[in-house]
C-alpha positions as CSV (number, residue, x, y, z in Angstrom):
1,M,63.2,98.4,103.7
2,S,60.6,97.4,101.4
3,E,57.6,100.2,100.7
4,S,55.2,98.7,102.6
5,T,57.3,98.4,105.8
6,E,58.6,101.6,105.6
7,P,58.0,103.9,108.7
8,T,55.5,107.0,108.3
9,G,55.3,109.8,110.7
10,L,52.5,112.1,111.7
11,V,53.4,115.6,110.9
12,F,51.7,118.7,111.2
13,N,54.0,121.4,109.9
14,V,56.5,121.2,107.9
15,Q,58.8,124.4,108.0
16,N,61.4,125.3,105.5
17,Y,64.1,128.1,106.1
18,S,64.0,127.4,109.7
19,V,67.0,129.4,112.0
20,H,65.6,128.9,115.6
21,D,66.3,125.3,116.3
22,G,69.6,124.1,115.0
23,P,72.5,125.8,113.4
24,G,71.9,127.4,109.9
25,I,69.0,126.7,107.9
26,R,67.4,123.8,108.6
27,V,64.3,122.4,107.2
28,E,62.2,121.4,110.5
29,F,59.1,118.5,111.0
30,F,56.7,119.2,113.6
31,M,55.5,115.2,114.9
32,K,52.0,115.2,116.2
33,G,51.3,114.5,119.8
34,C,52.6,115.4,123.1
35,P,52.2,113.6,126.7
36,L,53.2,117.4,128.1
37,S,50.2,120.0,128.9
38,C,52.0,123.0,129.3
39,E,49.9,125.9,129.6
40,W,51.8,128.2,127.5
41,C,52.0,125.4,124.4
42,S,51.8,127.9,121.1
43,N,51.3,124.3,118.9
44,P,48.3,123.3,120.5
45,E,47.6,121.2,117.0
46,G,50.6,119.0,118.3
47,I,49.7,117.9,121.4
48,S,47.0,114.9,119.9
49,P,48.6,112.2,118.3
50,A,45.7,111.9,116.0
51,P,44.9,114.0,113.2
52,E,42.0,116.7,113.9
53,P,40.4,119.3,111.6
54,A,40.8,122.9,112.6
55,A,38.0,125.7,111.7
56,Y,38.8,129.3,110.3
57,P,34.7,130.7,109.9
58,D,36.3,133.8,108.8
59,K,37.6,131.8,105.4
60,C,33.9,130.4,104.8
61,M,32.1,131.0,101.7
62,G,28.8,130.1,103.1
63,M,26.2,127.8,102.1
64,A,25.0,129.3,99.2
65,E,27.9,130.2,97.4
66,C,29.5,126.2,98.6
67,G,28.3,123.7,100.8
68,N,30.7,121.0,99.9
69,C,31.9,120.1,103.5
70,L,27.9,119.1,104.5
71,K,27.7,117.0,101.5
72,V,30.6,115.0,102.7
73,C,30.5,114.8,106.7
74,P,28.9,111.7,108.0
75,S,27.8,112.6,111.8
76,G,26.4,116.1,111.2
77,A,29.2,117.7,113.0
78,L,29.4,120.9,111.1
79,L,27.8,123.6,113.1
80,F,26.7,126.5,110.8
81,T,25.3,130.4,111.8
82,A,21.7,131.2,110.8
83,D,23.1,133.2,107.4
84,G,24.2,130.0,106.6
85,F,28.2,130.4,107.6
86,M,30.3,127.6,109.0
87,G,30.6,128.4,112.9
88,G,32.3,125.8,114.0
89,I,32.8,121.9,114.6
90,D,31.0,120.1,117.0
91,R,33.4,117.9,118.7
92,T,31.5,115.5,120.5
93,A,30.0,114.4,117.1
94,C,32.9,114.6,115.0
95,I,34.7,111.4,114.1
96,A,38.0,113.4,112.2
97,C,37.2,111.6,109.1
98,L,38.7,114.9,107.5
99,A,36.2,114.4,104.6
100,C,35.4,118.2,105.3
101,T,38.6,119.4,105.4
102,K,39.2,117.9,101.6
103,A,36.1,119.3,100.1
104,C,36.7,122.6,101.7
105,L,38.0,125.1,99.0
106,T,38.8,128.0,100.8
107,G,40.7,126.7,103.9
108,A,37.7,127.3,106.2
109,L,38.3,123.8,107.2
110,T,41.5,122.6,107.3
111,A,43.3,119.2,108.8
112,W,46.3,119.2,111.4
113,G,48.1,116.3,110.6
114,K,49.7,114.9,107.4
115,R,51.3,111.3,107.3
116,Y,55.2,111.3,105.3
117,T,57.0,108.3,104.7
118,V,60.2,108.6,104.7
119,A,61.0,109.0,101.0
120,E,58.9,112.0,101.4
121,A,60.3,113.6,104.1
122,M,64.1,113.0,102.5
123,D,62.4,114.4,99.0
124,I,61.6,117.8,101.1
125,I,65.2,117.9,102.6
126,R,67.3,117.1,99.7
127,R,65.5,120.1,98.2
128,D,67.1,122.9,100.1
129,R,70.6,120.6,100.8
130,V,72.3,123.8,99.1
131,F,71.3,126.3,102.1
132,F,72.4,123.7,104.7
133,E,76.1,123.4,102.8
134,K,76.1,127.6,102.8
135,T,74.9,127.7,106.7
136,G,76.1,124.6,108.3
137,G,72.3,123.7,108.7
138,G,70.1,120.5,107.9
139,V,67.2,119.1,109.6
140,T,65.4,119.1,113.0
141,I,62.9,117.1,113.7
142,S,60.4,118.7,116.7
143,G,57.2,118.5,118.0
144,G,54.9,117.7,119.7
145,E,57.1,115.2,121.1
146,A,59.2,113.5,118.0
147,L,59.8,110.1,120.0
148,L,56.5,109.2,119.9
149,Q,57.2,108.4,116.5
150,P,60.5,106.9,117.1
151,E,60.7,104.2,114.2
152,F,60.0,107.6,111.6
153,V,62.7,109.5,113.4
154,R,65.3,106.4,113.3
155,A,64.6,106.1,109.7
156,V,65.0,109.9,108.5
157,F,68.0,110.3,110.8
158,E,69.7,107.1,109.2
159,Q,69.1,108.3,105.4
160,C,70.3,111.8,106.7
161,R,73.2,110.4,108.6
162,A,74.2,108.6,105.3
163,E,74.1,111.6,102.8
164,G,76.2,113.8,105.3
165,I,73.0,116.1,106.4
166,N,73.1,117.6,110.3
167,T,70.6,116.2,112.5
168,C,69.2,117.9,115.2
169,L,66.1,116.4,117.7
170,E,63.9,118.9,119.6
171,S,62.2,116.4,122.7
172,A,60.5,117.3,125.6
173,L,62.2,114.2,127.1
174,F,59.3,112.7,129.0
175,I,60.0,109.1,127.1
176,K,61.4,106.0,127.8
177,Q,65.4,106.0,128.2
178,S,65.5,103.2,125.7
179,L,64.5,105.8,122.9
180,L,67.3,107.9,123.0
181,D,69.5,104.6,122.7
182,D,68.2,104.2,119.2
183,V,68.5,108.0,117.9
184,L,71.8,109.0,119.8
185,P,74.4,107.7,117.3
186,L,72.9,109.5,114.3
187,T,71.7,113.0,116.2
188,D,74.0,116.0,115.7
189,L,72.6,118.1,118.4
190,F,69.5,117.6,121.0
191,I,67.6,120.4,122.2
192,A,65.3,120.4,125.6
193,D,63.7,122.6,128.0
194,I,63.7,122.5,131.8
195,K,60.7,124.5,132.9
196,T,61.2,124.4,136.5
197,M,63.5,122.4,139.0
198,D,60.3,122.2,141.1
199,A,58.6,118.9,141.0
200,E,55.0,120.0,141.8
201,K,55.2,123.3,140.3
202,H,56.3,120.8,136.9
203,R,53.2,118.7,136.8
204,V,50.6,121.5,137.8
205,R,51.7,123.7,134.8
206,C,53.1,121.2,132.5
207,G,50.9,118.0,133.2
208,V,53.3,115.7,134.0
209,D,56.3,114.7,136.5
210,N,59.9,116.2,135.5
211,A,62.2,113.7,137.4
212,P,62.0,111.2,133.9
213,I,62.9,115.1,131.9
214,L,65.8,115.4,133.9
215,A,67.2,111.9,134.1
216,N,66.9,111.9,130.7
217,L,69.2,114.9,130.4
218,R,71.7,113.2,132.6
219,Y,71.8,110.6,130.4
220,L,71.9,112.8,127.7
221,V,75.1,114.2,128.9
222,A,76.7,110.8,129.9
223,H,76.5,109.7,126.5
224,D,78.5,112.8,125.5
225,A,75.6,114.1,123.1
226,R,75.6,117.6,122.2
227,L,73.0,119.6,124.1
228,V,70.7,122.8,124.0
229,I,68.7,123.5,126.9
230,R,66.1,126.1,126.9
231,T,63.8,127.6,129.9
232,P,60.4,129.6,128.7
233,V,60.7,132.3,131.4
234,L,57.4,133.6,132.8
235,K,56.2,135.7,135.2
236,G,54.7,134.1,137.9
237,F,56.0,130.8,137.1
238,N,59.8,130.6,137.1
239,A,61.1,134.5,136.4
240,T,62.9,134.7,140.1
241,D,66.7,134.2,140.7
242,A,65.7,131.3,143.1
243,E,64.3,129.6,140.0
244,I,66.6,130.4,137.2
245,A,69.3,129.5,139.9
246,A,68.3,126.1,140.7
247,I,68.3,125.3,137.1
248,G,71.9,126.9,136.5
249,R,73.1,124.5,139.4
250,F,71.6,121.5,137.6
251,I,73.5,122.5,134.6
252,L,76.9,122.9,136.6
253,E,76.4,119.9,138.7
254,D,74.3,117.3,137.5
255,L,75.3,118.0,133.9
256,D,79.0,119.0,134.4
257,N,78.6,122.1,132.7
258,R,78.2,120.8,129.1
259,V,75.9,122.5,127.3
260,L,76.5,123.8,124.4
261,Q,73.8,126.7,125.1
262,Y,71.3,127.6,127.9
263,Q,68.7,129.6,126.2
264,L,66.3,131.9,127.8
265,L,63.2,132.0,126.0
266,P,60.6,135.3,127.2
267,Y,57.0,134.3,127.1
268,R,55.0,135.6,124.2
269,Q,51.4,135.0,123.8
270,L,51.3,132.9,120.9
271,G,48.7,130.5,119.0
272,T,45.7,131.6,120.2
273,E,43.9,131.4,116.5
274,K,45.2,127.6,116.4
275,Y,43.2,127.2,120.3
276,A,40.2,128.9,118.5
277,S,40.3,126.5,115.4
278,L,40.4,123.5,117.7
279,D,37.3,125.0,120.1
280,Q,39.5,125.2,122.8
281,D,40.1,127.6,125.3
282,Y,44.1,129.4,125.7
283,P,44.9,128.3,129.2
284,M,46.6,131.4,129.6
285,A,44.1,133.9,128.6
286,S,44.0,135.6,131.7
287,F,47.3,135.7,132.4
288,E,48.3,139.4,133.0
289,G,51.4,139.6,130.3
290,Y,55.1,140.0,130.7
291,D,55.9,143.0,129.1
292,R,59.0,143.5,126.8
293,A,59.6,146.8,129.5
294,E,59.3,143.8,132.4
295,W,61.1,141.0,130.6
296,E,64.1,142.9,129.1
297,P,65.7,143.6,132.2
298,D,64.6,140.4,133.7
299,I,66.5,138.3,131.1
300,R,69.7,140.7,131.4
301,H,69.8,140.2,135.1
302,F,69.6,136.3,134.9
303,L,71.8,136.1,132.0
304,Q,74.7,138.0,134.2
305,M,73.7,135.9,137.1
306,L,74.0,132.7,135.2
307,Q,77.3,133.8,133.2
308,D,78.8,134.6,136.4
309,M,78.1,130.9,137.5
310,G,80.1,130.0,134.4
311,I,77.2,128.9,132.2
312,N,77.1,129.6,128.5
313,A,73.8,131.5,129.0
314,V,71.9,133.4,126.1
315,S,68.5,135.5,125.0
316,G,66.5,133.9,123.0
317,N,67.0,130.4,119.8
318,N,68.8,132.7,117.4
319,K,72.6,132.7,118.5
320,K,75.2,131.2,116.3
321,L,75.7,127.6,117.7
322,D,79.0,126.1,117.2
323,L,78.8,122.5,117.3
324,G,82.8,122.1,116.4
């Protein structure tokens, strides 16, 4: 593949020493763009498929000391307070050229979304190879939705497979089935969510139908993929016996219980500062909360119920995974 035709990927975060999304210590790439709009999403910067500026006014030096951003913004989209400090971005005027983020000296303006070539991604991955070898780790590509950028994912995984590096793909699975065919032979582990079996509830709280997701889960199991399923457990949404048992029956009956782990993840309010940086309201700001004193007994109860069904259910996403 020539350099001119090498696929690139738009990434909003690269996390080294990740231990929650796949076995061992991993390098994780978070790809930009997601077709879902889950109310509890902690990565709002991953939803848009395009680069976008983020504003952190508390870091601004002020116009008297700097003012670099004002000099380069072509659309007058930057908002300043009366005393000369940056107050945010007028998103209706902003053209997302990101010039301000390059001019900012303090991180008050920063860009969500950086384009990587496959070669650049592999350089990052290879630096941590010693950790992979000692812990059984590797590379995880997540999102957003990783398979909205399938050429990049496939190219990175092809190179990892050639170099003996473990690969994991975390996907919402609201995608065309054909995209799975391209990565199935290259992926050592898939991670996906089942938020609820209730189609209408899924549409209301996540923005899309869950039928394609469930169909893709069946497809992965039919093709002998190694699979971890997760459920974010939220009071007022799916934290009931009926909801969790329905997912358990799907795992047993539709997936033949061929799931390495079923992970229950208690909801925690995360990422609120990211919503603020994008001038967005956090959709669950009024959520009454799910305190540890509540969710711990709930999770224990759900785990016992699932384990009694014969499902390998665990709490959290840091339990050891045996890929065999």
